[in-house]
LUMKOL-994305 format. One record per residue (C-alpha): x negated, z, y. Coordinates in steps of 0.2 Angstrom, whole numbers, padded with zeros to 4 digits, always signed. Layout:
N
XZY/...
END
This chain:
300
+0207+0215+0034/+0193+0209+0046/+0184+0193+0044/+0165+0191+0042/+0155+0196+0058/+0151+0181+0069/+0133+0174+0067/+0123+0176+0083/+0119+0161+0092/+0102+0153+0089/+0088+0156+0102/+0083+0137+0101/+0093+0121+0099/+0082+0107+0093/+0090+0090+0097/+0085+0075+0087/+0092+0058+0092/+0093+0046+0077/+0097+0028+0075/+0095+0020+0057/+0079+0027+0052/+0083+0038+0037/+0066+0039+0029/+0058+0045+0045/+0073+0057+0049/+0070+0065+0032/+0052+0068+0036/+0056+0075+0054/+0069+0087+0046/+0056+0093+0033/+0044+0097+0047/+0057+0105+0058/+0062+0116+0043/+0044+0122+0041/+0042+0129+0058/+0033+0146+0060/+0048+0152+0070/+0060+0161+0059/+0074+0149+0053/+0088+0160+0060/+0081+0158+0077/+0084+0140+0079/+0097+0126+0075/+0094+0108+0072/+0106+0095+0079/+0105+0077+0074/+0113+0066+0087/+0116+0050+0077/+0118+0034+0088/+0132+0026+0077/+0119+0020+0064/+0124+0005+0055/+0120+0013+0038/+0135+0024+0041/+0138+0043+0044/+0139+0046+0025/+0121+0040+0023/+0115+0051+0037/+0124+0066+0030/+0115+0063+0013/+0098+0063+0021/+0102+0078+0032/+0108+0088+0017/+0113+0103+0026/+0097+0105+0036/+0105+0101+0053/+0122+0099+0062/+0127+0081+0065/+0135+0074+0081/+0139+0056+0084/+0135+0047+0100/+0144+0031+0102/+0135+0025+0118/+0120+0016+0113/+0103+0023+0118/+0092+0038+0114/+0097+0046+0131/+0115+0046+0127/+0111+0053+0110/+0101+0067+0117/+0115+0071+0129/+0127+0072+0115/+0116+0084+0106/+0113+0095+0121/+0132+0095+0124/+0135+0104+0107/+0120+0115+0107/+0122+0133+0107/+0104+0139+0110/+0098+0146+0126/+0083+0134+0125/+0084+0116+0121/+0069+0107+0112/+0069+0088+0111/+0060+0078+0099/+0063+0061+0091/+0068+0057+0073/+0052+0047+0070/+0041+0062+0075/+0033+0075+0065/+0032+0092+0074/+0018+0103+0069/+0023+0120+0061/+0019+0130+0077/+0028+0118+0089/+0043+0128+0093/+0034+0145+0093/+0021+0139+0105/+0033+0129+0116/+0045+0143+0118/+0030+0155+0122/+0024+0143+0136/+0041+0142+0145/+0041+0153+0161/+0023+0156+0159/+0016+0138+0160/+0031+0131+0169/+0050+0131+0170/+0051+0116+0158/+0037+0111+0146/+0029+0096+0139/+0019+0099+0123/+0004+0090+0115/+0006+0073+0106/-0005+0065+0093/-0004+0048+0086/-0001+0046+0067/-0009+0032+0058/-0008+0028+0039/-0023+0034+0029/-0033+0025+0016/-0035+0009+0025/-0042+0002+0041/-0031+0004+0056/-0023-0012+0063/-0027-0017+0081/-0011-0010+0087/-0014+0007+0078/-0031+0008+0085/-0025+0004+0102/-0012+0017+0102/-0024+0030+0095/-0034+0029+0111/-0020+0026+0124/-0003+0031+0118/+0006+0048+0121/-0008+0056+0132/+0005+0069+0137/-0008+0081+0144/-0012+0068+0158/+0007+0064+0160/+0011+0082+0163/-0004+0087+0173/-0007+0071+0184/+0010+0062+0183/+0021+0077+0182/+0032+0071+0168/+0033+0073+0149/+0039+0062+0135/+0056+0066+0129/+0048+0067+0111/+0041+0084+0116/+0051+0092+0130/+0057+0110+0130/+0068+0118+0143/+0081+0132+0146/+0099+0126+0142/+0104+0132+0160/+0090+0122+0168/+0096+0106+0158/+0114+0109+0164/+0108+0111+0182/+0097+0095+0182/+0110+0085+0172/+0110+0073+0158/+0097+0059+0154/+0101+0043+0162/+0100+0025+0154/+0092+0009+0159/+0078+0018+0168/+0063+0027+0162/+0072+0042+0156/+0058+0054+0154/+0051+0050+0171/+0068+0050+0180/+0074+0067+0172/+0057+0076+0176/+0057+0069+0193/+0075+0075+0196/+0070+0092+0189/+0055+0094+0201/+0065+0088+0216/+0077+0103+0212/+0062+0114+0213/+0058+0117+0194/+0040+0116+0189/+0033+0107+0174/+0020+0115+0162/+0009+0109+0148/+0008+0117+0131/-0006+0108+0120/-0003+0120+0105/+0016+0114+0104/+0010+0099+0095/+0021+0084+0089/+0015+0069+0080/+0022+0051+0083/+0018+0036+0072/+0008+0022+0080/+0015+0005+0082/+0010-0005+0067/+0007-0022+0074/+0007-0032+0090/+0025-0037+0089/+0030-0019+0088/+0019-0015+0103/+0026-0029+0113/+0043-0023+0109/+0039-0005+0115/+0032-0012+0131/+0046-0024+0135/+0058-0009+0135/+0046+0002+0145/+0042-0011+0158/+0061-0015+0161/+0065+0004+0163/+0050+0007+0174/+0054-0007+0185/+0072-0001+0187/+0066+0016+0192/+0053+0010+0204/+0066-0001+0213/+0078+0014+0214/+0065+0026+0220/+0055+0015+0232/+0067+0001+0236/+0052-0012+0239/+0044-0021+0225/+0027-0020+0233/+0022-0005+0222/+0027-0014+0207/+0017-0029+0211/+0002-0018+0215/+0004-0009+0198/+0006-0026+0189/-0010-0033+0196/-0020-0017+0191/-0017-0023+0173/-0031-0035+0174/-0045-0024+0181/-0040-0011+0169/-0046-0021+0154/-0065-0019+0156/-0063+0000+0161/-0052+0003+0145/-0064-0007+0134/-0077+0006+0137/-0065+0019+0133/-0061+0010+0116/-0079+0008+0112/-0083+0026+0115/-0068+0034+0106/-0073+0044+0090/-0056+0042+0083/-0059+0024+0079/-0072+0025+0065/-0078+0007+0062/-0084-0007+0073/-0071-0019+0065/-0057-0007+0070/-0064-0006+0088/-0065-0025+0089/-0047-0026+0083/-0042-0013+0097/-0051-0023+0110/-0042-0039+0105/-0026-0029+0106/-0031-0021+0123/-0034-0038+0131/-0018-0046+0123/-0006-0032+0129/-0014-0031+0146/-0012-0049+0149/+0006-0049+0142/+0011-0034+0153/+0003-0043+0168/+0015-0058+0164/+0030-0047+0160/+0028-0038+0176/+0030-0054+0185/+0044-0060+0174/+0054-0044+0177/+0051-0046+0196/+0057-0064+0196/+0072-0060+0186/+0076-0045+0197/+0075-0055+0213/+0086-0069+0205/+0100-0055+0202/+0099-0048+0220/
END
C-alpha cells in the first residue's frame, strides 16, 4: 500500500521573527493569510525568539497558520536565520511580526524579482491609530520613518521588514549578523558579491509608528549603536561617524520645512508636536553619537 503523495514544496517561504508580541503577531498572520497569492504557493514560518510568554502561547496564537521554529540566540537577526534555515521555498520573503503586509505584497514582490533586481525591497507605510490626533512621535515617524524607496534607490539597502530574495542567493550571501545594522550589512554584502537590489513599491508592508518619545528614543539607541559598529568595521576611522553626528543639527531646519509641508499630518497641532519631536530626537541623536564614540574609544 502506497502512502499519500508528497506535497510539492511552496514557491515562497515567509519568515516572521517574533518576540513576545502575540497581539501583533496575530494581526500579521491574518494579513499573511489573506494574500492574493494562492495559499498553496507559500508557507509561513514564525521564528520565535524564545518568548517569555512560552511556546504554548505562541502556538495558540499561530493556530495552524504557520510553522514555528525556535531561535534561542537573542535578536531578530538570529530569528530570521533560524526561519530561513528550515524554509523550503525557492524564494524567501522577510517581514516582522509587528508588520501588516498588504494583500498583494507577495505577488508583487515575487513579480519584481529578477525584473527589478536580484533581491527586492518593497514599499513601506507607517501605520497610526485612527480616531484621535497623532502623538508627536507618530507624526514624526509618518514623515520620516521607513522611506524604503530612498533606502533602496539612493542608499542601496532595504529594511528587513520587507525583503525578498531567492533562497539560493541568501545561502550564497550568508546569514544576518548581530550587533551591526543588519539590513545595511546584509545588503552591502550581497552587493559586494555582485547581486543587484531593486525596489517594488506595490509590494507594500505597513509598520506601526512608535507611540511616544521613549519608544522613539529606544529605537534610535539601538540603531545608533548598530550603525556605529558597522561604520567602524567598514571604514575603520571614526571621522565619518563624527561628520554624520554633526549633521544632525543643520538637518533640523531642513526637516522642519518637510514636516510643515507634509499633507499626511492634517492639523497644525500635530505638526507642532512633530516639530517638537524632531528637535528633541535630533538633539538626542547628536548627543548619543558622541556618547557612543566616547564609549567605543574607551573600549579600544
